[in-house]
VEXDRENKOL-334154 format. One line per field, with one value per atom (N, C-alpha, C, O): residue number from 1; atom name; x, y, z. Coordinates in steps of 0.1 Angstrom, whole numbers. Each point is the difference from the previous one (the first is absolute). Layout:
n: (NUM/...)
atom: (CA/...)
X: (X/...)
Y: (Y/...)
Z: (Z/...)
//
This chain:
n: (1/1/1/1/2/2/2/2/3/3/3/3/4/4/4/4/5/5/5/5/6/6/6/6/7/7/7/7/8/8/8/8/9/9/9/9/10/10/10/10/11/11/11/11/12/12/12/12/13/13/13/13/14/14/14/14/15/15/15/15/16/16/16/16/17/17/17/17/18/18/18/18/19/19/19/19/20/20/20/20/21/21/21/21/22/22/22/22/23/23/23/23/24/24/24/24/25/25/25/25/26/26/26/26/27/27/27/27/28/28/28/28/29/29/29/29/30/30/30/30/31/31/31/31/32/32/32/32/33/33/33/33/34/34/34/34/35/35/35/35/36/36/36/36/37/37/37/37/38/38/38/38/39/39/39/39/40/40/40/40/41/41/41/41/42/42/42/42/43/43/43/43/44/44/44/44/45/45/45/45/46/46/46/46/47/47/47/47/48/48/48/48/49/49/49/49/50/50/50/50/51/51/51/51/52/52/52/52/53/53/53/53/54/54/54/54/55/55/55/55/56/56/56/56/57/57/57/57/58/58/58/58/59/59/59/59/60/60/60/60/61/61/61/61/62/62/62/62/63/63/63/63/64/64/64/64/65/65/65/65/66/66/66/66/67/67/67/67/68/68/68/68/69/69/69/69/70/70/70/70/71/71/71/71/72/72/72/72/73/73/73/73/74/74/74/74/75/75/75/75/76/76/76/76/77/77/77/77/78/78/78/78/79/79/79/79/80/80/80/80/81/81/81/81/82/82/82/82/83/83/83/83/84/84/84/84/85/85/85/85/86/86/86/86/87/87/87/87/88/88/88/88/89/89/89/89/90/90/90/90/91/91/91/91/92/92/92/92/93/93/93/93/94/94/94/94/95/95/95/95/96/96/96/96/97/97/97/97/98/98/98/98/99/99/99/99/100/100/100/100/101/101/101/101/102/102/102/102/103/103/103/103/104/104/104/104/105/105/105/105/106/106/106/106/107/107/107/107/108/108/108/108/109/109/109/109/110/110/110/110/111/111/111/111/112/112/112/112/113/113/113/113/114/114/114/114/115/115/115/115/116/116/116/116/117/117/117/117/118/118/118/118/119/119/119/119/120/120/120/120/121/121/121/121/122/122/122/122/123/123/123/123/124/124/124/124/125/125/125/125/126/126/126/126/127/127/127/127/128/128/128/128/129/129/129/129/130/130/130/130/131/131/131/131/132/132/132/132/133/133/133/133/134/134/134/134/135/135/135/135/136/136/136/136/137/137/137/137/138/138/138/138/139/139/139/139/140/140/140/140/141/141/141/141/142/142/142/142/143/143/143/143/144/144/144/144/145/145/145/145/146/146/146/146/147/147/147/147/148/148/148/148/149/149/149/149/150/150/150/150/151/151/151/151/152/152/152/152/153/153/153/153/154/154/154/154/155/155/155/155/156/156/156/156/157/157/157/157/158/158/158/158/159/159/159/159/160/160/160/160/161/161/161/161/162/162/162/162/163/163/163/163/164/164/164/164/165/165/165/165/166/166/166/166/167/167/167/167/168/168/168/168/169/169/169/169/170/170/170/170/171/171/171/171/172/172/172/172/173/173/173/173/174/174/174/174/175/175/175/175/176/176/176/176/177/177/177/177/178/178/178/178/179/179/179/179/180/180/180/180/181/181/181/181/182/182/182/182/183/183/183/183/184/184/184/184/185/185/185/185/186/186/186/186/187/187/187/187/188/188/188/188/189/189/189/189/190/190/190/190/191/191/191/191/192/192/192/192/193/193/193/193/194/194/194/194/195/195/195/195/196/196/196/196/197/197/197/197/198/198/198/198/199/199/199/199/200/200/200/200/201/201/201/201/202/202/202/202/203/203/203/203/204/204/204/204/205/205/205/205/206/206/206/206/207/207/207/207/208/208/208/208/209/209/209/209/210/210/210/210/211/211/211/211)
atom: (N/CA/C/O/N/CA/C/O/N/CA/C/O/N/CA/C/O/N/CA/C/O/N/CA/C/O/N/CA/C/O/N/CA/C/O/N/CA/C/O/N/CA/C/O/N/CA/C/O/N/CA/C/O/N/CA/C/O/N/CA/C/O/N/CA/C/O/N/CA/C/O/N/CA/C/O/N/CA/C/O/N/CA/C/O/N/CA/C/O/N/CA/C/O/N/CA/C/O/N/CA/C/O/N/CA/C/O/N/CA/C/O/N/CA/C/O/N/CA/C/O/N/CA/C/O/N/CA/C/O/N/CA/C/O/N/CA/C/O/N/CA/C/O/N/CA/C/O/N/CA/C/O/N/CA/C/O/N/CA/C/O/N/CA/C/O/N/CA/C/O/N/CA/C/O/N/CA/C/O/N/CA/C/O/N/CA/C/O/N/CA/C/O/N/CA/C/O/N/CA/C/O/N/CA/C/O/N/CA/C/O/N/CA/C/O/N/CA/C/O/N/CA/C/O/N/CA/C/O/N/CA/C/O/N/CA/C/O/N/CA/C/O/N/CA/C/O/N/CA/C/O/N/CA/C/O/N/CA/C/O/N/CA/C/O/N/CA/C/O/N/CA/C/O/N/CA/C/O/N/CA/C/O/N/CA/C/O/N/CA/C/O/N/CA/C/O/N/CA/C/O/N/CA/C/O/N/CA/C/O/N/CA/C/O/N/CA/C/O/N/CA/C/O/N/CA/C/O/N/CA/C/O/N/CA/C/O/N/CA/C/O/N/CA/C/O/N/CA/C/O/N/CA/C/O/N/CA/C/O/N/CA/C/O/N/CA/C/O/N/CA/C/O/N/CA/C/O/N/CA/C/O/N/CA/C/O/N/CA/C/O/N/CA/C/O/N/CA/C/O/N/CA/C/O/N/CA/C/O/N/CA/C/O/N/CA/C/O/N/CA/C/O/N/CA/C/O/N/CA/C/O/N/CA/C/O/N/CA/C/O/N/CA/C/O/N/CA/C/O/N/CA/C/O/N/CA/C/O/N/CA/C/O/N/CA/C/O/N/CA/C/O/N/CA/C/O/N/CA/C/O/N/CA/C/O/N/CA/C/O/N/CA/C/O/N/CA/C/O/N/CA/C/O/N/CA/C/O/N/CA/C/O/N/CA/C/O/N/CA/C/O/N/CA/C/O/N/CA/C/O/N/CA/C/O/N/CA/C/O/N/CA/C/O/N/CA/C/O/N/CA/C/O/N/CA/C/O/N/CA/C/O/N/CA/C/O/N/CA/C/O/N/CA/C/O/N/CA/C/O/N/CA/C/O/N/CA/C/O/N/CA/C/O/N/CA/C/O/N/CA/C/O/N/CA/C/O/N/CA/C/O/N/CA/C/O/N/CA/C/O/N/CA/C/O/N/CA/C/O/N/CA/C/O/N/CA/C/O/N/CA/C/O/N/CA/C/O/N/CA/C/O/N/CA/C/O/N/CA/C/O/N/CA/C/O/N/CA/C/O/N/CA/C/O/N/CA/C/O/N/CA/C/O/N/CA/C/O/N/CA/C/O/N/CA/C/O/N/CA/C/O/N/CA/C/O/N/CA/C/O/N/CA/C/O/N/CA/C/O/N/CA/C/O/N/CA/C/O/N/CA/C/O/N/CA/C/O/N/CA/C/O/N/CA/C/O/N/CA/C/O/N/CA/C/O/N/CA/C/O/N/CA/C/O/N/CA/C/O/N/CA/C/O/N/CA/C/O/N/CA/C/O/N/CA/C/O/N/CA/C/O/N/CA/C/O/N/CA/C/O/N/CA/C/O/N/CA/C/O/N/CA/C/O/N/CA/C/O/N/CA/C/O/N/CA/C/O/N/CA/C/O/N/CA/C/O/N/CA/C/O/N/CA/C/O/N/CA/C/O/N/CA/C/O/N/CA/C/O/N/CA/C/O/N/CA/C/O/N/CA/C/O/N/CA/C/O/N/CA/C/O/N/CA/C/O/N/CA/C/O/N/CA/C/O/N/CA/C/O/N/CA/C/O/N/CA/C/O/N/CA/C/O/N/CA/C/O/N/CA/C/O/N/CA/C/O/N/CA/C/O/N/CA/C/O/N/CA/C/O/N/CA/C/O/N/CA/C/O)
X: (-315/17/4/-5/18/4/8/6/-5/4/13/9/-7/14/4/-5/20/5/14/2/11/11/8/0/5/3/18/6/2/13/7/-6/17/8/9/8/-9/8/7/-5/17/7/6/1/5/2/12/8/-6/9/9/-7/17/6/10/9/-12/9/11/-4/16/9/6/6/-6/5/10/-2/8/12/9/1/5/8/11/1/10/14/7/-2/8/13/10/3/0/15/-7/8/-21/-4/5/3/-2/5/15/3/5/12/2/8/-17/-1/-4/5/-15/-5/11/3/3/9/14/6/-3/13/-5/9/-22/-4/-4/2/-6/-6/7/-4/17/12/1/1/-1/3/-12/2/-13/-9/0/-2/4/-3/13/-1/13/12/-4/2/-8/-1/-13/-1/-8/-11/6/-4/15/10/7/-1/7/5/-6/6/-20/-8/-1/1/-5/-5/14/-2/14/11/5/8/-15/-1/-7/3/-15/-11/6/4/-2/6/-13/-1/-8/-11/-12/-8/6/-8/-12/-4/-3/-13/1/-9/20/-3/6/-2/7/1/-10/1/-10/-12/-10/-8/8/-7/6/-6/19/8/-8/-6/9/-5/-15/-4/-7/-14/-3/-8/15/-2/5/8/-15/6/14/1/11/11/0/-8/19/0/10/0/10/10/-3/8/-21/-2/2/3/-4/5/14/7/-4/17/9/12/-16/4/-3/1/-9/-9/9/12/-20/2/3/-9/21/0/1/-2/6/-7/14/12/-17/10/3/4/-4/4/16/3/4/14/5/10/-18/4/5/-9/19/2/-9/-3/-1/-10/-15/-9/6/-12/4/-9/16/3/-9/-10/13/-9/-13/-5/-1/-17/-1/-8/16/-1/-2/-9/19/-1/-13/-6/0/-13/-10/-10/9/-8/-2/-11/25/-3/-1/-2/2/-1/-17/-6/0/-16/-4/-8/13/-4/-2/-11/20/-1/-7/-1/-3/-13/-11/-9/7/-12/-4/-11/21/2/-7/-9/16/-5/-15/-8/5/-15/-10/-11/16/-9/4/-4/12/6/4/0/4/6/15/8/-11/13/7/-4/19/8/12/10/-11/10/15/1/9/12/2/9/-19/3/-1/-8/18/-2/-3/4/-11/-3/11/10/-13/14/-13/-11/17/-5/3/12/-20/3/-2/5/-12/-1/0/-5/13/-3/3/10/-22/3/-6/-10/15/-7/-9/-1/-6/-13/2/4/-7/-2/-14/-1/-11/-10/1/2/-3/-1/-11/-4/-2/-12/-15/-4/-3/-16/-5/-10/15/-4/6/-6/20/5/-8/-6/8/-7/4/6/-8/2/-14/-9/8/-14/2/11/-22/1/5/-3/12/8/4/0/3/10/11/5/3/14/2/5/-9/2/15/9/-9/13/4/8/-11/1/-8/-11/16/-8/-6/-12/23/-7/6/11/-20/3/-3/-9/17/-6/7/8/-11/7/5/-7/20/5/0/7/-12/-2/13/-1/8/12/-4/6/-13/-5/-14/-4/-2/-15/-6/7/-21/-2/-17/-5/1/-15/-8/0/-7/-8/8/-4/15/5/-8/-10/12/-8/-2/10/-23/-1/0/-6/15/1/-13/-7/3/-11/1/5/-11/-3/-14/-9/8/-11/-3/8/-22/-3/4/-5/13/5/-10/2/-15/-13/-10/-10/16/-12/-2/-10/20/-1/-12/-6/6/-7/-18/-10/8/-11/-10/1/-12/-13/-8/-6/8/-10/10/6/-7/6/-13/-11/14/-10/2/10/-22/0/2/-3/8/0/-4/6/-15/-2/11/-1/14/7/14/-2/14/10/5/-2/6/7/10/4/-1/12/-7/7/-20/-4/-3/-1/-1/-7/11/-1/9/11/6/6/-6/6/14/8/-5/13/3/-9/23/2/13/10/-11/10/7/-7/17/8/9/5/-1/10/13/4/3/16/7/-6/14/6/11/2/10/14/2/-5/13/8/-13/1/-10/-11/3/4/-5/2/-13/-7/3/-15/6/10/-15/0/-13/-8/8/-13/5/11/-17/0/-1/-11/21/4/-12/-3/-7/-12/-11/-11/17/-14/3/11/-22/3/1/-8/15/6/0/2/-4/-1/5/-1/7/2/-7/0/-11/-7/3/10/-16/8/0/-8/17/0/-11/-8/7/-12/9/-6/17/12/12/4/1/13/12/0/9/10/13/3/2/8/-2/1/-4/-1/11/1/6/10/1/2/-4/-2/10/6/-5/8/-9/-8/7/-10/9/12/-16/6/-11/-12/25/-6/5/11/-16/7/0/-11/17/-3/9/11/-17/7/6/-6/20/10/6/9)
Y: (815/-1/-11/-6/1/-13/2/11/-22/0/-6/1/-7/-9/4/-2/11/8/2/1/0/4/14/0/7/11/1/1/0/-2/11/7/-3/12/-7/-9/16/-4/9/12/-15/10/12/10/-14/14/10/-5/14/8/5/5/-7/-3/16/4/0/10/-1/1/-2/-5/12/9/-9/12/-6/-12/16/-5/12/10/-12/12/-6/-12/20/-6/0/10/-18/0/11/6/-4/11/15/8/-7/10/12/7/-2/12/4/11/-21/0/2/8/-15/0/11/3/5/14/11/8/-11/11/1/11/-26/2/4/5/-7/1/15/5/1/13/9/4/2/6/-2/9/-22/0/1/1/-2/5/14/5/3/15/5/8/-16/5/-4/8/-19/1/10/5/-3/12/15/9/-11/17/-2/9/-20/-2/2/6/-13/3/15/5/2/15/8/11/-17/9/0/8/-20/-3/5/-2/10/7/14/5/2/14/9/11/-15/4/7/-8/19/6/-7/-7/7/-7/-13/-5/-4/-14/-1/-11/15/3/1/-6/14/1/-13/-2/-4/-11/-10/-10/12/-13/2/-8/20/4/-2/0/-3/-2/-14/-5/-5/-12/-9/3/-11/-13/-3/-3/4/-2/-17/-6/1/-16/-1/6/-17/-4/-8/-4/2/-11/10/-5/18/8/3/0/4/2/-11/2/-15/-12/-9/-10/9/-13/-10/0/-13/-10/-7/1/-7/-7/8/-4/20/8/0/2/-5/2/-15/-2/-11/-12/0/-6/14/-4/9/-3/12/10/-6/-3/0/-9/4/-7/19/5/-7/1/-9/-6/-13/-6/-1/-15/-4/-7/12/-7/0/-10/21/-1/-11/-10/11/-12/-12/-8/7/-15/0/-11/21/-4/0/-4/7/1/-13/-6/1/-17/-8/-11/12/-8/0/-10/24/0/-7/-9/13/-10/-13/-4/-4/-14/-1/-12/19/-6/3/-9/20/0/-11/-4/1/-12/-15/-7/6/-9/-1/-9/21/2/-3/-4/6/-3/-13/-3/-3/-15/0/-11/21/3/-12/-3/-1/-8/3/-3/11/2/-8/5/-17/-10/6/4/-4/4/16/6/-1/15/8/-1/11/10/11/4/5/14/11/1/8/8/15/0/10/15/5/3/-1/5/13/4/4/14/6/-5/18/5/18/5/-1/15/8/-4/18/6/9/4/1/9/10/-4/20/7/7/6/-7/9/9/-4/18/13/8/5/-2/5/-5/-11/21/-4/-7/-8/9/-4/-13/-9/8/-12/-16/-4/-1/-13/-11/5/-17/-10/-6/-6/8/-2/-18/-4/-2/-15/-4/6/-18/-4/-14/-3/-7/-11/-2/9/-20/-2/-12/-11/13/-11/-5/7/-20/-5/-6/-10/14/-6/-10/-3/-4/-10/6/1/5/10/15/4/2/15/6/-4/13/7/11/5/-1/11/0/-6/12/2/10/9/-4/16/6/-3/9/5/13/1/6/9/7/4/-2/4/9/2/2/9/-2/-5/9/1/9/12/-20/7/-5/2/-7/-4/-7/-5/4/-6/-14/-6/1/-15/-8/4/-16/-10/-5/-3/0/-4/-14/1/-11/-14/0/3/-6/0/-14/-6/4/-15/-1/9/-19/1/-3/2/-10/-5/10/0/9/13/6/6/-7/4/-8/5/-16/-13/4/-4/10/2/6/12/-16/8/10/9/-12/12/1/-9/24/3/-4/5/-13/-3/10/5/-3/10/-14/-12/14/-10/4/11/-15/4/0/7/-13/0/-7/-11/15/-8/-13/-3/-3/-14/-6/7/-19/-5/-8/-6/5/-4/11/-2/14/10/9/6/-2/13/1/-10/23/0/7/-2/11/6/-3/-5/8/-4/13/-1/10/6/0/-3/5/2/11/2/5/7/-3/-9/15/0/-4/6/-12/0/-3/-11/20/-4/-12/-4/-5/-12/-12/-12/17/-10/-3/9/-24/-3/-5/-6/9/-6/-5/6/-16/-7/-10/-5/4/-5/-3/4/-11/-7/10/7/-5/15/1/11/-23/6/8/4/-4/7/18/5/-1/15/9/-2/9/7/16/4/2/18/5/-7/19/9/9/6/-3/11/14/-1/14/10/0/-7/14/3/8/6/-7/10/9/5/-5/8/4/-7/16/2/-6/-1/-4/-8/-6/4/-13/-9/-12/-5/-1/-17/-7/2/-9/-6/-13/-7/2/-17/-5/8/-20/-8/-9/-7/7/-10/-11/3/-14/-10/-10/0/-9/-12/-10/3/-16/-12/-12/0/-7/-11/-13/1/-12/-12/-6/-4/3/-5/-6/-5)
Z: (474/0/6/9/-16/5/13/3/4/14/-2/8/-22/-1/-11/-11/15/-10/3/13/-22/7/-10/-13/19/-3/-2/11/-23/-2/-3/-8/11/0/-10/4/-21/-10/-7/-1/-4/-7/6/-6/21/7/-4/-9/11/-2/14/9/-8/16/1/-8/16/6/12/12/-13/7/10/-6/19/8/9/4/-3/11/7/-6/19/5/-1/2/-5/-8/14/8/-5/12/-2/-11/19/1/-10/-6/5/-10/3/-10/23/3/-3/-4/6/-5/-15/-5/-2/-15/-4/-11/16/-3/2/-9/22/3/-10/-2/-4/-9/-13/-8/4/-15/-3/-11/21/-3/-5/-11/19/-6/-16/-8/3/-11/-12/-12/19/-8/-1/-11/21/0/-10/-8/11/-11/-13/-9/6/-16/-4/-12/20/-5/-2/-7/17/-1/-17/-8/7/-9/-15/-9/8/-10/-4/-11/23/1/-5/-6/9/-4/-13/-5/-3/-14/-9/-12/16/-7/2/11/-24/-1/-4/5/-14/-3/11/4/0/11/-3/9/-21/-1/3/8/-12/3/13/4/2/14/9/10/-13/5/-2/9/-18/-1/7/4/-4/8/16/7/-5/19/-1/12/-21/2/0/8/-18/-1/13/9/-11/11/-4/-12/20/-5/1/7/-19/1/-11/-11/19/-5/-12/-8/6/-11/-14/-11/13/-15/-1/-11/22/1/1/-2/5/-2/-4/8/-23/0/-4/-1/-1/-3/17/8/-4/10/13/11/-16/11/12/-2/14/13/1/11/-19/4/6/10/-19/1/14/6/-4/12/15/7/-2/15/10/9/-11/14/-3/9/-20/1/-1/-7/10/2/13/-2/13/12/-7/-4/1/-6/-9/3/-14/-8/6/-3/11/7/8/1/5/9/-9/5/-21/-10/-3/-1/0/-6/10/-4/16/12/3/2/-5/-2/-11/0/-9/-14/3/-2/6/2/13/3/6/7/-7/0/-6/-6/-11/0/-7/-11/8/-4/17/8/5/-1/4/3/-12/2/-14/-12/-7/-11/17/-3/-13/-5/-1/-14/-1/9/-21/-1/-12/-11/14/-10/-3/-5/9/-4/6/12/-20/5/1/6/-14/1/12/9/-11/14/-4/-11/20/1/-2/7/-16/-1/-2/-6/13/-1/-12/-2/-8/-14/-3/-10/21/0/13/9/-7/13/-3/-4/8/1/10/6/-4/11/-5/-12/23/-3/10/11/-13/9/-3/-11/21/-1/9/12/-15/10/-3/10/-18/-3/3/2/-2/5/-12/1/-12/-16/-2/-7/12/-5/3/9/-19/-1/-10/-10/10/-13/-6/6/-15/-2/-6/-3/3/2/-12/-11/12/-10/4/12/-22/3/-4/-7/10/-5/-10/4/-16/-9/1/2/-5/0/9/-2/14/12/8/-5/16/10/10/0/11/10/-1/-4/8/1/16/8/-7/16/3/-8/21/5/13/8/-2/9/7/-6/16/4/11/12/-16/5/8/11/-14/10/-3/-11/22/-3/13/10/-10/12/-2/-10/19/3/-12/0/-9/-12/-13/-12/14/-14/-11/4/-16/-9/3/2/-2/2/-13/-9/9/-7/-2/10/-22/-3/-13/-11/17/-10/-7/6/-17/-7/-9/-7/8/-3/-14/-7/0/-12/-8/-12/18/-5/-4/-7/14/-2/-14/-4/-3/-15/-11/-9/14/-4/5/-7/15/4/-7/-1/-6/-8/8/-5/21/6/13/6/-3/16/9/-3/13/10/12/4/2/13/11/-5/18/7/12/3/9/13/9/11/-14/10/-6/-6/6/-6/9/12/-22/10/-12/-9/11/-8/-12/-7/5/-12/-12/-12/19/-10/0/-11/17/-2/-10/-5/-2/-12/1/-9/20/5/13/7/-2/13/-1/-8/18/2/16/9/-7/14/0/-11/22/2/0/8/-15/1/11/8/-2/15/-3/-5/5/-1/5/11/-18/3/-5/3/-9/-3/-13/-6/-1/-14/-3/9/-22/-4/-10/-5/-1/-14/-3/8/-23/-6/-14/-4/0/-17/-9/0/-8/-9/-8/-6/4/-10/9/-3/14/9/-1/0/-2/-1/14/10/-11/15/-6/-11/24/-1/13/10/-9/10/-2/-11/24/-2/6/8/-11/6/14/6/0/13/8/-7/21/2/12/10/-13/10/-7/-9/10/-8/10/12/-19/5/-11/-11/19/-12/1/11/-21/-2/-9/-12/18/-8/-1/10/-22/-1/-11/-7/7/-10/-7/6/-20/-4/-7/-1/-2/-2/-10/-1/-6/-11/6/6/-6/2/-12/-5/1/-9/6/6/-10/2/-10/-9/9/-13/4/-7)
//
């Protein structure tokens, strides 16, 4: 066995986690508008069968307000400023150089998970540089946020590990906490697990590009 060796960590996938300043005020201001939008969506459904589907699926403005979503809503502006500030922090940590281009939030939408079977399967956000979630309202047992190794799909074998560490882990998950923002490069698959207890999990998902 060689006694002279080096082991390097290469091609990392980064998960940025930040506690947003003034989060309590931001959340208190946004929640009534989010609930109002959900009630407006419910009021627009006349078909009882469709209403049943609506009430059992994860509610999201991604469907009722497609495209730019909530970007132009005045009550999201403070959160958007926080997203951009944290994006620049992440870019500095990664030592990325975008020249004179500036970050812009390109997509912003709200989700509410209420049922024990509510989840989001693993997915990516093509066409974006950075993606993330901001947690507006959570509770103990809410669905955990999960980040998945983007290289996993390239593996020919699934290895078993004696103990997880930063060199071998293929998935990372964390509990949602109100006022917390998580961000990552958009090619990284991410998901929301089923909750372990009933409650209400309200989150804002977003994408950011440098333009």
